[in-house]
C-alpha positions in Angstrom: -11.9 -3.2 -11.8 -11.9 0.5 -12.7 -14.0 3.2 -11.1 -16.0 3.6 -14.3 -17.5 0.1 -13.8 -18.7 0.5 -10.2 -22.3 -0.6 -9.6 -24.4 2.3 -8.4 -27.8 1.7 -6.6 -30.5 4.2 -5.8 -34.0 4.0 -4.5 -37.2 6.0 -5.2 -36.8 7.6 -1.7 -33.3 8.9 -2.4 -30.4 8.4 -0.1 -31.9 6.8 3.0 -28.8 7.5 5.1 -29.6 11.2 5.0 -33.0 10.8 6.6 -33.4 11.7 10.3 -34.9 8.3 11.3 -32.2 6.3 9.6 -31.2 3.1 11.6 -28.2 1.2 10.2 -29.3 -2.3 9.3 -27.2 -5.0 10.9 -25.2 -7.3 8.7 -23.8 -10.7 9.4 -24.4 -11.9 12.9 -25.6 -8.5 14.3 -29.1 -8.6 15.7 -31.2 -5.5 15.9 -33.1 -5.5 19.2 -36.5 -3.8 19.7 -36.1 -0.2 20.7 -37.3 -0.7 24.3 -34.4 -3.3 24.8 -31.6 -1.3 23.1 -29.9 0.5 26.0 -26.6 2.3 25.2 -24.3 4.0 27.7 -22.5 7.2 27.0 -19.2 7.5 29.0 -17.0 10.6 29.2 -13.3 9.8 29.3 -10.3 12.0 29.6 -7.6 9.6 30.7 -4.7 8.9 28.3 -6.0 11.6 25.9 -4.0 14.6 26.9 -6.8 16.1 28.9 -9.2 16.1 25.9 -12.7 14.6 26.4 -13.9 11.7 24.3 -17.5 10.3 24.5 -17.7 6.5 24.4 -20.9 4.9 23.1 -21.0 1.4 24.6 -23.4 -1.6 24.7 -24.4 -1.6 21.0 -25.3 -5.0 19.7 -24.4 -4.2 16.1 -22.0 -5.7 13.5 -18.7 -3.9 12.8 -20.1 -2.5 9.6 -23.3 -1.2 11.3 -21.1 0.4 14.1 -19.1 2.2 11.4 -22.2 3.5 9.8 -23.7 4.7 13.1 -20.3 6.3 14.0 -20.3 8.2 10.7 -23.8 9.5 11.4 -22.9 10.6 14.9 -19.7 12.3 13.7 -21.7 14.2 11.0 -24.4 15.3 13.5 -21.8 16.5 16.0 -19.4 18.0 13.4 -16.4 16.3 14.9 -14.1 13.3 14.6 -14.3 9.8 16.0 -13.6 6.2 15.4 -14.8 2.6 16.2 -12.5 0.5 18.4 -13.2 -2.9 19.9 -17.0 -2.5 19.4 -17.1 0.9 21.0 -17.8 4.2 19.2 -15.5 7.1 20.3 -16.6 10.6 19.5 -14.3 13.6 20.2 -15.3 16.5 22.4 -18.1 17.2 24.8 -21.0 15.9 22.7 -23.0 13.8 25.1 -26.3 15.7 24.8 -26.1 15.9 21.1 -25.2 12.2 20.8 -28.0 11.3 23.2 -30.6 13.2 21.2 -29.5 11.4 18.0 -29.6 8.0 19.6 -33.0 8.7 21.2 -34.3 9.7 17.8 -33.1 6.3 16.5 -35.1 4.5 19.2 -32.3 3.7 21.7 -32.6 4.1 25.4 -29.6 6.2 26.6 -27.9 6.2 30.0 -25.2 8.8 30.8 -22.2 7.6 32.8 -18.8 8.8 33.8 -19.3 12.3 35.2 
């Protein structure tokens, strides 16, 4: 299938991913809990990383696809790199406050851990 035959979809509201209140929809077996029950933990980790800090976003009950979408949003908001490994989002640098504010805006309860 060539690139000229790709299906393109749009909505009347435009690209919903660019909206501030965007919450990635879970796919597959992922279940989206009510905001008051979605508690995520932000851990700071430096070990095995050459002294550089990485923020780990843990306890997300999302599918792999939804985790990647949320990771992309967090990376864009922080202006830094990151990845998803074993159900945990890793964001490079000291970005806990910025990540926390984005997650709070999405309806998550945020707990800071690890220093």
